[in-house]
N, C-alpha and C positions, 0 to 999 in steps of 0.2 A: 503494500500500499504505499502511495507516495505522500509525503508532507512536504509540500513545496518542491524542492529539487531533490530531497533526501528520500531515498526508498529504505523502508525496514523490510529486510527479507525474512519472511515468517518461516518458522519451522514447519515442516510437513508433518500433519498428523493423521491418524485415521479420524472419521466423522461419526458423530453420535447424534441422534434427534432427540431434543428435550421437547416432547409435544411436537410443534411445527417450528421450533427453533433449532437450526443446526448449529453444531459446536464442533470446531475443529474442521479439518480438510479444506481449509482455505475459505471458510466462511467468515463473515465479519465478527469481530470480537464482541461478545455479548456482554450485557450488564447484568448482574444479579444483586438481589438483596434478600432481606429475611424479615419477616412480620414479627412484631412485638407483642402483639395481641394474643390471648388466648384463643387457641384455634376452635375450641368449642363456641366461642364467641362469633358466630357466623357472619353477622351482619358488620361487626365491628372489623373483623379481618378483611372482609370483602372491601370495605371502605379504604383500609390502608393499601390493599393489593392495587385497587384502582388508583389511588394517590401514586403509589410506586410507578404503575405504568405511565401515567401521564408525566412522571419525571423522567422517563426514558429507561425504565426498567424493562428488560426482555423476559427474564425469569424470576419467579419469586419462591422463596423457599419458607415453609410453614412447619413448625414442631408437631411431631406426631409421637407424644409421650404418654398417652393414656386413652381408654376407650372413648371418652367424649370427644377427643381431638380427633381421632379417626373417624367418628362420626360427624364432626364437623367439616372434615374434609369431602366427605360424601356429598355435602351440601355445596361446599366452596368451589369444587373443581369444575362443574357444569357451568358456573356463573363467573368464573374468572376470565379476564381477558388476556391474560398471559398463562404459560404452563407453570404448574405447581409442583415443587419439589419437596417431599416429606422428609423432614430431619428425624433421623432413628440415632436413639443412643444405647441404652443398655438392653431393650426388650426387643428381640427378633420378632416377636409375635406382632408388635406393632408395625413393623416392615409389612408384614402379611396382611395386616388390616389396612395399611394405607393403599396397598396394591388394590384390595377388593374396593377402596374408596375411588379409585381411577386416577391415581396422581400420575403424573408423566415421567417422574424420576425419583429415585431413593438417593439419600446420603447416608452411608454408613460409615462409623468411625471403627477402624479396627483395634483401637484401644479399648474399646468398650464391649464390642460384641466378638468375643475370642474362640468360643467353641466350633471347631471346624464344622460340625454336623449343622449347627444353626446358620453358619456363613454360606454353606453349600445349598442349604434348602432356599435360602432366600434368593440366592444368584440364579437356582433353578426355576423358581417362580418368575423371576424376571426375564429369564431366558424365553419361557414359553409365551409371555405376554408381550415381548418386545420392549420392554422398559428398562431404560439404562441405569446404572448405578454409578454415583460419585464416590469413589473411595477417598474419605476425607480424613487424612492423617492430621494430628493436631500435637505440636510439641507439648502441650500442657497435659495430654492424656495419652502418653504412650505406653505401649504394652510394658509392664515391669520387667520382663525378661530382656527385652531389647534395651531398656533402661540400663540394666545391670550389665549387660554384655558390653555396652559401650562406656564403661565406667563411671556409672552413676550419673551421666549427664546426657542431655538431648543432643545429639549431633546430626548433622545432614544425611550422614551415612545410616544412623538408626532410622530417621524417617523415611528414608528411601527404602530400607530393606521391610519395614513395615507395609509400605504400599506393594512392594513386589510378592510379599507373603500373602497378602490378599488377592492379588491377580493370580497367584499359584493355586489358591482355592477356587476361584472362578474358572480357571483352566481345566480343573478335575471333572467340571460339569459342562463344559463345552460353552462357556459364557464369556464374551469379550466386548460387550457393549458397555464401555467403561470410559469415565473420565475420572482425573485424579487430582487432589490438592495435597500439598505437604506444607501446611501453615505454621507460622511460628510468630510469637510477638518480638522477637528479636530480628531485626531486619537482615543484618548480614546473614544470619543462620538461614532465614527464610529464602533469601536469593542464592544462597549456595546449594541448599535443598532441591530447589527447583532445577538448577542448572545440572545437578546430578541426575536427577529424575528424567529430564529431557534427553540425556544421554542413555538411559537405560530402557526407555519404552517409547512407542509412537503413539501412545495414548493421549488424546486432548488433555490440556492442562488448566485446571481452574485456580486462579491466582488470588492470593489474599494474605494480607498480615493481620493475624488473627488479635482481638483485643487491642486494637491500635489505640483506644482511648478517646477522649473527648477533646473537642474544640479544633484549634489550628494545629496543635501538636498531634493529635490523631490523624488529621488529614496530611500533614506532612511525612509522618511515619509511613502511612499507607501508600501514599504516592511514592515514597522513595523506593519501596520494595517492588510495587507493581509496575511502575514506569520503567525502572532498571531493566526488569525482565522484557517487557514489551519492546523496548528499544532494542533488545537483543534478539527479537523475533520469537521469544517463548510467552506463551499463554494464549488461551483460546476463548476464555471467558473469565470475568473478574468480579470480586465484589469487595467493597470497602467496608470493613468492620469497625465502625464507629459507635462511642458512646453518646448517641444522638438519634433524633428521628430518622428512621429508616429512608424517608424519602431523601434527606441529606447524603445518605449513602449513593443512592441511585443517581442523583444529580452529580455528585463528584465523579461517579465512574463514567457517566456519559461526557462530561466536560473533560475528563482526562483523555478519553478516546478521541474525542475531536480535536483536542490539543495536539496530539501525537499524529493526527491525520488519519486515524484508524477508523473513524466513523464520520460520516458526512452528516453536517447540520441539516436539520429539515426545515424547511420554511414553515410547515404546520406539523406538528407532532400530533398526529391522528390516531386515537385509541377507539377500539370498538368492542362491545361484549361479543362472546363468541357464538351468539344466536341459541340460547338454550329453549327449553319447552315453552317457556312464556312470551318469547318474542312475537310481536304484533307485526312485524315487517320482515323482509329479507335483509338481514342486518349487513350481510356481506355486499349485496348489491348496493345498499345505500351508503356504506362506507366507501365503496369503489367510486360511486358517483361524486361523493364528497370529496375525495381525493383528487378525482379529475378536475372538479369545480374550483378547488383551491390552486391546483396546478402549480405555477412557479411564482404565484403571489408572495412577496415578502411579508408574511404574516406569521412570524414565530410564536404562534399561541399552542396551546394544548387543546385540543378539540375532541370531543366525545360523541360518538354515535352508539346509542342504545336501544337494545330491541323492545323494551318495555318500560312504562312509567311506574310499574310497581317498585322496581328496585333501581332503576337507572340513575335518577338524579342524586340519589344517595351515594350509590357506589362510586360515581364519577364526579363526586362535588368538588374534588381539586383541580378538576380541568377548568380552563379559564371559561370555555363555554361548551355546551352540548346540547344535544336533542334527543328525546326519548319518545318513542311511538306509544300511542294509547288510544283505543276507540277510533281508529281512522284519523287522528289527529297527531300533529307533533308538538311535543311539550319542550319549549326553550328553556335553557337554566343557564345561568351565569355563576359560576363558583357555586354550585349547588342550589342556587336560589331560582325558583321558577319566575320567569318573567314575561312569557307570552305563549300563546296558544296558536298554531297556524295548521292549515290542512295538511294532510299526509303529503300531497304531490308538492307541497312548497317547503318541505323540511329543509333540504339542502340549498336551496336559494336563500332561505332565512338565515341558515347558519353563516354563509358567507357574506351576507350583508351584514349581520350582526359583529361578526368578527372584524370586518373592516371598520365599523363603527368604533369597537374597542380600541383597536389600533390607533384611530385618530383621536377619540375622546377618552379613553381609560375606562376601567372597570367600573368605577363608581358612577360615571355618567350612563354607563348602560343599564345599571342597576335602576337609576333615577328614571331612566326612559321606559322601563316596563311597568304595567300594571301587576304589581306584585300579588296583590289580593285577589284579583280574578284569575291570575295564572295558578297562584296555588290552590284555589277552590276547584278549578278546572281539573287539575292534575289529580287532586284527592278524589273527586268524582270518578275520574277514569280509573284510577287505581282500585277504587273499591268494587267498580263494575267488573274488572278484570278478576279480581279475587273472588268474587261471587260466582262468576262464570266458569273460572278454571280451576278453583281450588288452590290449596297452598302448596302442592307437591307436584307441579308439572313436570319436574326433572327427575321424577321417580327416584329420589335420593334416599326414601325410606327402605327402598328395596335392597340398595347397596348397604344400608346400615343394618338390616336384619342379616345380610351375608356377613358381615363383620362380627355380629353378635353370635352368630352360630358357630365361630371358630373356638 
């Protein structure tokens, strides 16, 4: 990828697909973050996921540490605008439950799930379902045997060996749909571990400085590690681990990739829901129409196209502007506040018109322009009508939850 006259020659890797996002194999470097909500809090978690997507996040990770979290994932996955990775720690059964919930990827820490039979069982399930695994080695939770082997301290060699041991278990069951991270909070240690890992495998690598910390110190620490490796051509997906709102992680990741010339800045950052069972319109078609309508306009706003008024304005409330379908109408919202109602066939034109207005006059003027009371009342009426007509579980999430509970 070129940055001005300078070209960063990227390391050649295999490619894995996290949902519809390619990682490795020459694909653009992707941005990841992790929700901080309880995964069982479905609405709160979805709001954060949409905020992350609006900030430039391509993949989002959610913890799956208990039954309630797995059940939450079953409800979150069909409504998420980006692929969801389940973060698994000590309980291999939670990995199986997350697969039942429909996640796009698992993250396993070799330092926490150590029994070979458990590791191979999860890998076999992922193999059969076509779901990738990230081997997430962490310097802070290294297998005690490896810790002792390398003199009672974390070394790059110890972290790489941990990853390769996990790969060996996967190989036994014919599973290679893998990406790897070897994170540490010590930047030089992290850099050297990734350099060694890049020599040892052609798997795509997930970069990060774990527990980087708060504020500018955390940003600098994470950037020092991630940017150094990206400039060397190492790294296929990245995550900033900051003591901050995860939206700040996504923004930092996106900005870093743009600064290095590894991702192009979009005039419009258009996000859209993935068209779940409640969608009132063809979301894909409307999103594509909106993308064409905005074209090359210099409008660097976050724009959301949502399939229904039941969840859309809340889930995408951090987008600058968005529109949600309901009862053959489009419900326009600015920063989560309903501002106007238009006929369904005018949704895209209205989006463009209001986006241009915001660029010229700002968010506050746009909010003043709308009839907020009438727009809110109309959205509430259409929302209630849809719920009455379709019920609460159009995505059949409860069926997945029953499957999880039977394990």
